[in-house]
N, C-alpha and C positions, 0 to 999 in steps of 0.2 A: 547676577544679571536678572532682570525682571522679565518673566514670560509675558508676550503681549496679550491683551484681553482678547477673547473672541468676539464674533459678532453675536448680538442677541437672538438666541434660537426660538424665541417665543413666537408662535405663529401670529400673523396679523390679524387684528380683530375684524377688520372689513372683508366680507365674504366675496368681494369681486375686486381686482387689481384696477388702479388707475392708470392712466396713460403715462404719468411720470415716474410710477413704481418702477423698481428693478425687474427686469425679466431675465431669468438664466434658462436658457434652451438647452437641454442636455441629448446629446447622441452618443450612447456607450458612454466612455470615460471623458468624452470632449465636450466643451461648451462653446457656444457662439459668442464672439467678441467683436467689439466695435473696430473700425479702422484705427483707432489710436490704442487699441489693446485693452480697453476697458470692457464693462458689462453694459448690454443695451437696455433701453427702456421698454416698458411693455407696449407703448404706442408705437415703436418702431418696428413691432413684430406683427405678424398676421393675426387678423381677428379669428376668434374661435379656438384659439390655443387653450388646452385644458390645464389651466394654471392651478397650482397648489401653493400655499403659503409656506415659506422656509424661514421667516424671521424679519428682523428688520436691520438696517445698517443706518447709523446716524439719524435715527428717526424715520428713514425711508422704508416702506414695506417691500419686501422681496418675494418674488415668486419663481417657481420653478415649473417646467413642462417637459415631456419628452418631445424630441424633434420629430417631425414628420418623416415619411419615407424620403430617401436621397432624392427622388425624382421631384418631390414638392418642397424640398428643405430650403429654407431662406438662405440667399447668398451671403458669403460672408466668411470671415476667418474663424475655423474651427480649431480650437487649441486643447491639449491635453491639461489636466489639473496640475501636472507636474511643471509644465511650461508656465502657466499662470501663477502658481505659487511662487515661482522664480522671480516674478516681476510686480505682481500686485502686492499693495500693503497687506498685512497679516490679517486684518478683519474681513477683507474682500476675498482673500484666498480660502478662508475658513467657510464663508458663506458659499462659495463655489463648492468646496467638498460637501457641504451639506446638501446642496441640489443634486449632486452626483448620487448620494446616498439615498435620498428621498426618492428620486426618479426610478433609480434601479430597485429599490424596495417596492415600488408600486408595479414595476414591470414583472418582478419575479415573485410576486406573492398576490396572485390574482384568485385562486383557488383555495378552498379549505382543504388543509390537509387532513382532516378527521372525517369529513362527509362530501367533500368534493363539490359543495356549493361554491357560487362565486361569492368573494368577499365584498363587503360594503365599507366605505370610508367612513370613520368617525369624526364628526364635527370637531374642529379646533385643535386638530393634531394630525400626526402622520400614521397612526394605528388604523388596523382595520378589524372588523367583526365579522363573524359568519352568521347571517339572517336565519340559517336552518338549525344549527347546533350551539350558537353564541359562543364559539370559540374566538377568543381575543388574540389578535396577532399585532404585537407591536413591531416597531423598527429594531431588531436587536443588533446590539453592539458585540464586536469582537475586540476585547481587551488585550493589548500586547504590552510586554515591558523591554526596557532596555537600561543598561547599566554603565555607568562611567566608573571603572573600576581603578583604583589607585593603590599605590603602595611608596614607602618612602624611598628616596633616591639612595645610591650607594655613598657612603661617607659624607653624609650631611648635604649631598647634592639635590637638584630639585626634584620634586615628586615625580613619579613615574606614571603614566597612563597607559591602560591596556587597549589596544587597537586592533581589530581583526579584519581579515578579508574574506568575503563570502564566495562560494562557490558557484552562485547564481546571482542574478540581479546586476547591481551596479559593482561588477567584480573588480573595478579599478580603484575603488575608494577604500581608505582606511576608516572602519566603522567600529560601533560598539556591539558588544554582545547582546542580542536581542531574540524574542520568541513569543509565541501567544501563550496566553494563561490558558491552563487546563480546568476542567470541572472540579470543583471542590478546592481550588487553590486560592490563596489570598495573593495579592501582587507581590509581596515580598518572598512568599514562598516560591512564585513563580520565577522571580530573579534567581535566587538561589539554585533552584533546579536547572535552569537554562545555563547558567555559569559552569555548573558542574558537568552537565552534559557536553558541553560545546568547547570548553577549555580545560576541564578537570581541575578547577580552582575551587575550594572552600572560602566562604566570605566571613568577614567579621561584620562591620555595621553595614546596614542597608537603610539608606535615608532617602525619603521621597523629595523629588524635585519639582516636577509639574507633569502637564499632560498635553497633548495635542491630537486633534483628530487628523487621521492620515489617509488620504483617499487614494494614494499611490498603491498601497497594499490591498486595496478592495474597499467598496463601499462599507461604511459603518465600522471600520477600524480605529480604536482609540489608543494611543501610545500613551504609557505613563513611564517617565523617566526617573531614575534613581541615581544617586550616589553610593558607591560601595567600596569597602576596603578589603584588600587580600588579608585572609586569616593568618597566612604564612608569608611574610613579605620576601622570602628566599625562593618562593615556589615559581617554577616556570610553566606556562600554559601548554598544554597539548591538545592541538584541533582534533576534531572527531573526523576529519577527512571527507565527510559527506556534506555538512552545511558550511562549513569553514575550511579554507585552505592554508591560512597562515594568522599567526597571533604573535603580536610583539609587545614587549614595554617600551615606551618612547618617554623620555624626559620632557615635561610639559614646555619647557623653553626650545625644544627641538622637534617639534611635531612635523610629520610629512605635509606636503601641500595637498595631496589627494584625500581631503576631508570631505564629509557630508555638506551639503549646501546650505547656505545661510538661513534659508526659511525652516529649517527642519530641527526638532526638538533634540535630534542627536548632536547638532552642531551647537545648539544652546547649551547642552550639558558639558561638551567639550570645552567651549569657551568659559563656562564658568568654572571649571576645573583650572584652566589656565589663569583666570583671575585670581583664583585662591593661591596659586604659587605653589 
């Protein structure tokens, strides 16, 4: 399966938006959408909005801004990134996630953590710098990994895939083992550690699949997906009881219906395992 290409994150060159440019207005983790569920244009939104560039889509510059207070907020349909990602084409969903990340960064990084001065924007990007002590403050990412772990099926049967249920979040889904990368780890090391911690399995091969920005887990989260094989094909998972409540091997031709949504890299990985057979 081919992972869909993301929107171009290069900031627009023009320092001011045009009325026909895309305007992504962000309130928390929600975005303003048009009546047909799409994204509005800058000219449809109030004058004086503090726009910042977040990239282009099909050659059209895109801008993001924090929504004003609720009392003066434009009327319309405000939707979460999860809801948008389920319906919009992937490049649009990626752009919406980037807008949430950039606006959240600007809201939560106003002051220098070293000398307390107010940070200043750097032209042509999303980073900020302290005018007093020269501290450079980029929009930092939080990398996380997830793994589609497989083993040979019994007696020449279909390959089996390990799926888990989490103690929190979307508890009704059968998902993949996942977790955040810790300081000093490679992505592959993080995969092996998370799998050992959460289901008690050692891994054989660990091969990179692809990545996806993931606004649901918080602004700036980047998911990296991997194919992995169980080192011992007879080993059974043992859940930690804290993050996970269940773990099971499923034949790839008999997966449960409660799988991650189609717009997620978790589902892309699962579908790729099924396609491999």
